[in-house]
N, C-alpha and C positions, 0 to 999 in steps of 0.2 A: 890803250891798246889799239893799234891801227891795223886796218886790213888793206891789202893791196891785191889786185888781180893781175896775174901775169900769165895768162893762157897763151901758149905759143902754138903757132900753126905747125903741124907735124907734116912737113912737105915730104912727099914720096910714100907716105903710109898707104897701103892698099885699102881701098874701100870695099866693104863686103856688100854684095847684092845691090849695086847701083841701079841696075835695070830690073830688079826683081819685081815681078808683078804680084798681084794679090794672091793668086792661086799658088804660086811657088812659095810665097811667104807662109800661107796657111799650111802647106805640106810640111814645112820645116817645124813650125811652132805647134802643130798638132801632136808632135811627138813629145812635147814638154808637158806631160801630165803627171803631177804628184799623186800620192795616195789620197790626199785631201786638199781642200782649198787652203792656200797659204794664209797665214795671219798677216796683220799689219802692225807695224811698230811705230811709236813715237819715242824718240830718244832725246832727252835733254843733255846735250853734249858738253856744255860748260867750257871750262878752261882747256885750250889746246894741249896743255901739258898732260892732260889725262891720257893722252896717247902712250906715254911712257911711265905713267904712275901705276902702282899696284895699290889700289884702295878699294873701299867698299863698293864704289860705283863701277869701277872697271871689273871687279870680281863678279858683280851681278851680270855684266855683259858676257863675261866668259862662261858663266853657268848657263845663261840663256842660249848661247850658241850651241851648247852641248845638248840641249833639250829640244830645240826646234828641229823639225824635219828639214834636212838640207835642201835648200831651194835650187832650182835650175839657174836662177839669176836673181840679182837684187837691183831694184830701182830705188835710188835715193833722191828725195826732194829736200834739198839743203838750204838753210838760211843764207849760205854763202855763194849761191849762184842766182843772182837777180839780173834780169834782162828786160829790155823793152820788147814785148812779145814773148811767147813761150817757146823754148827750145828743148830738144832732147839730144843727148850725145850719142853719135853713132861711131865714135872712135873705137876701133877694135882693140887698142892697147892704151887705155887712159893712164897718163903718168900721175905721179903724186904732185899735188900743188901745195906749196907752202905759202898760203895766202894770209900771212901774219908777219910780224916783226918783233924783235926785242926779247925773244925767248931763249932758253938754254940751247946751245948749239947741238946737243944730243937730239933735240926734236927735229932738226933739219937733216939729221942722218937717217931718220926713219924712211923707209920706202915701203909703200903698200901698193902694189901694181898688179892686180888681177887682170884677166882678159875683160874686154868690153862685151856687150851683147847687141851688136848692130841690128840683127834680125828682129829682136824683140823691141828695140827702139823704133824700128820702122813699123812694127805692128801697132805700137802705141800711137804713132802719127796717123795711122789709118783708122784706129778705133775711136779717137776723140773727134766728135763732130761739131761741138759748140764753138770751136776756135781752130785756126790753122796752127798746128805744131810744126815748127821749123827744125831743120837738121843742123847740128853743129858737129863737124867732123874732127874737131881738134880738142874739145873739152876733156880735161883730166878729172881727177878726183880731188875736190876741195877738202878742207879739213873737217867740214861738217860730215863728210862721208868717211874718210880714211881713219880718222882718230877713233871713230866708233867701230868700224868694221875690223880694225886691227885686233880688237878684243873679241868680237863676235865670231869671226872666222880668221884666226891668226895665220892660217896657211895660204890665205889669198887664193883659194881654190874654187871660188864661186864667181862667175862673171858679174860685173857691176856696170851700171849706166846711170846717168843722172838726168833729171828734168828740171829746167829752170823755173823760176817764179817771175811773172810779169809784175814789176813794181808799179806799173800804172793802173793796175786793177784793184777793185775793192775786195775786202775779205770774202764777201759772198761769192765772187768769181772763183776764188781759190777753193772754197768749200765745195762748190758745185762741180768744178773740174775734177776734184778728187773722186767723186762718185763715178765719173766716166772711165776710171782706170780699173774698175772692178774685174773686168775680163782677164786682166793680166794675172790676177790671183789664181785663176783656174789654169793658167799656163805654167804654174810653178814659180811665179815671181813673188819674192818677198819685198813688199813695199815699205820703205822706212822714211818717215818724216824726221828730220834732224834739226833741232833748234833749241829753244828754251821758252817755257811759258812765261817766266819772269826773267827779263834780260835788260838790266840797266847798268851799262858799263861806267857811266859817269859817277854813279853813286857806290861803286865797289868799295867795300871795307877790307883793305888788304890785311888787316890784323884779325880778320874773322873768317878764316879759310872754310871751316865746316861748322861754325857755331849758329846761334840763333839768327834768323833772318830779320830784316826790318819788318815792322808791324804791317806796313802797306803791302810788302811782298808776300807775307804769310796770308794776309787777307785775300789778295787776288788769287793766289795759288789755290786756296781753299774754295774760293768761288768757282774756279775752273773745275776742281775735283768734284764738288757737289753737283754741278751741272752734268758732268760726265756720268757720275753715278746714277743720276736721274734720267739719263739719255735725253737731256734737254739742251740740244746743241745750238739753237738759235741765239740765246743770250751770249754764247761764246763767239758767234759770228759778229754780233753787235756789241762786242766787249767794251767799246768806248763809252757806252751808256752806263757802265758800272761806276764811272766817275774817277775820282782822284787815284785810288789804288790801281785802277787799270792804266791810267795815263802815266803813272810812275813806273809801273811794271812793264809797260809796252810803249816806251818813248818812240820807238820805230818798230814796225811790225815784222821786220825781216825774220826774226827768230820765232815769232808767234805763228806765222802763216803755215809753216810745215805741219803744225798740229791740226789745222783746219782741213788739210788734205786727208789726213788719216781719219778724222771724224766723218768726212764725206764718204769714206769707204766702208763705214760700219753698217752692217745689216742690222735690222731691228732686233733680232733675237741673239745676236752674237755676244758672247761674254766679253767684258773688258776688265782686265786685271792690271794692277800696278806692279811694275817690275822693280822700280826703285823710287824712293822718295827722299829728298834731302835738299840742301842748299849749299852754295858756295859764295863766300865773300859778302853775305848779307843780301845781295840783290840778284842772285842767279838761282832759279829753281831748277833742280836736276830731275824733276819728276819724269818718269818714263812709264809707258803703259803699252800693253799688247791687246789688240782687238782680234778675237777669234782664237 
């Protein structure tokens, strides 16, 4: 399974609030007050074909979307947008990105294109102080975002923007950066980390779509679950110390890091519940959870 990036520059698209100062920005976003702090989600998105499948995983997302308070906007931190430096999308109309190849043509016919949220993206840029967040005016929605959101909010009636992950930084950087995003939750922003706890494409068992996972995959997934249950997040930041099961489950950490952002956003007393638990092809954990 190959991934390719083909983000196109959207020439001529109007930029919102280019010269917006902090007071003007605050005036806009102060109106974004939900009845309560928005939760945080980690979604194990798995196979891109889940975008068009009706299965237990996609049904769980559909149910979740009906029970959550409707957010003012959604911030997605996806495994599929990695950059040198950290960027946030200020595109007012992010297009659907098909950053994969070799799948059923029906998948390429799906369009999920809600509005962007440039004003909130700019607030994010001003809120984070540990690092300079840069602006990307052209980024669309990669499949880590739209294949999930299509089931959560099928009407595409909630604005969506993405923040990238800096592939040069260690796991601790991503965990700590997550904590700096907490103010957005008070503005009615639903923050979603989209990846997979166990994600080894080289060892996929194509004859085992939903069956028993490899022993090492089950081992590491349970290690993560137990530490989440005990609110012991540091071993998850230092996951490589767990040894062979960790190295097999996380051969590259692009799909693992979105989870660390969500854990960085967890308050000490917030409940954490599992939305979905399962596996695909033996080496993909579909575990999903909600914080708050």
